[in-house]
VOMARSE-101438 format. One record per residue (C-alpha): residue number from 1; residue in three letters; x, y, z. Coordinates in pm, 1 decimal. Each point is the difference from the previous one (the first is absolute). Layout:
<rs>
NUM:ALA:X:Y:Z;
...
</rs>
This chain:
<rs>
1:MET:590.6:-619.6:-1049.4;
2:PRO:-315.2:211.5:-27.0;
3:THR:-195.3:-20.2:-322.5;
4:LYS:11.7:284.4:-251.2;
5:LYS:-369.5:57.1:57.7;
6:ALA:49.8:62.7:373.2;
7:ILE:287.0:240.0:-69.1;
8:GLN:-207.4:187.8:-259.0;
9:ARG:-295.1:31.0:239.6;
10:ALA:227.3:129.5:276.0;
11:ARG:155.8:256.9:-235.6;
12:GLN:-346.1:107.3:-112.1;
13:ALA:-99.1:51.2:363.4;
14:ARG:315.5:208.7:54.6;
15:ARG:-81.3:217.7:-302.3;
16:GLU:-350.4:52.7:137.3;
17:GLY:151.7:119.8:327.6;
18:LYS:-123.5:-291.9:208.3;
19:ALA:151.9:-89.2:335.5;
20:ALA:294.8:-236.8:27.4;
21:SER:-222.3:-259.1:164.8;
22:THR:-227.4:2.3:-305.2;
23:GLN:298.1:-46.9:-228.8;
24:ALA:129.1:-287.0:213.6;
25:GLY:-346.7:-152.9:10.3;
26:GLU:45.5:-128.7:-353.1;
27:PHE:302.2:-204.6:104.4;
28:VAL:-176.3:-129.1:309.4;
29:ARG:-307.1:-87.2:-209.3;
30:GLU:217.9:-195.6:-239.1;
31:GLU:168.8:-184.2:285.3;
32:MET:-336.5:-90.4:154.9;
33:HIS:-103.1:-139.0:-337.3;
34:HIS:317.7:-210.3:-8.6;
35:MET:-73.3:-122.9:351.3;
36:LYS:-354.3:-98.8:-99.5;
37:ARG:121.6:-186.2:-311.1;
38:ARG:286.9:-162.6:194.5;
39:ILE:263.7:152.5:-226.7;
40:HIS:213.3:104.4:299.5;
41:PRO:13.3:-208.8:315.9;
42:VAL:-86.6:260.6:265.5;
43:LYS:-113.0:-99.8:346.9;
44:SER:-232.4:288.6:80.3;
45:ARG:-174.0:312.2:-130.5;
46:LYS:246.1:217.4:192.6;
47:GLN:291.5:-161.8:-178.0;
48:ALA:-164.5:55.8:-338.2;
49:ILE:-53.6:368.5:83.6;
50:ALA:363.0:34.5:109.7;
51:ILE:121.3:-155.0:-325.6;
52:GLY:-224.3:234.1:-200.4;
53:LEU:128.0:306.9:185.4;
54:SER:358.2:-114.9:-50.0;
55:LYS:-55.9:-34.7:-374.2;
56:ALA:-160.1:344.6:-7.3;
57:ARG:302.9:152.8:172.7;
58:LYS:232.1:-166.9:-250.1;
59:ALA:-212.3:139.8:-283.8;
60:GLY:45.6:352.2:136.1;
61:VAL:-316.0:65.7:200.4;
62:ARG:91.4:212.7:301.5;
63:ILE:-166.1:-182.3:286.4;
64:PRO:114.4:88.0:351.1;
65:ARG:154.0:-285.5:195.9;
66:MET:-199.9:-141.2:289.3;
67:ARG:96.8:186.4:316.1;
68:ARG:113.0:-186.8:307.2;
69:SER:-102.6:106.5:347.0;
70:GLY:266.6:157.2:217.8;
71:HIS:189.8:-165.5:281.9;
72:ARG:-215.4:167.5:268.0;
73:THR:-324.6:-119.8:-157.1;
74:ARG:124.4:-357.8:-27.8;
75:HIS:128.5:12.0:359.8;
76:LEU:-332.7:125.7:139.0;
77:ARG:-202.2:-246.0:-204.9;
78:GLY:193.7:-288.3:152.0;
79:LYS:-121.7:81.5:353.0;
</rs>
């Protein structure tokens, strides 16, 4: 569960008209802090970022999902 402080900072950023990535940055920042203090057992930075973005989405920040490449791109890359 994100802290009240992170939620307040994200809402403040939304009121100021900041981008969704800036709003989500508060949740990611918090998660990185947890990783550093060993509060959550994450294996990598990428995992901590993913957890932070997930918490931001649950809190109502409208972050676009990561796009997957199409079938043709994956097929050509394999050659």
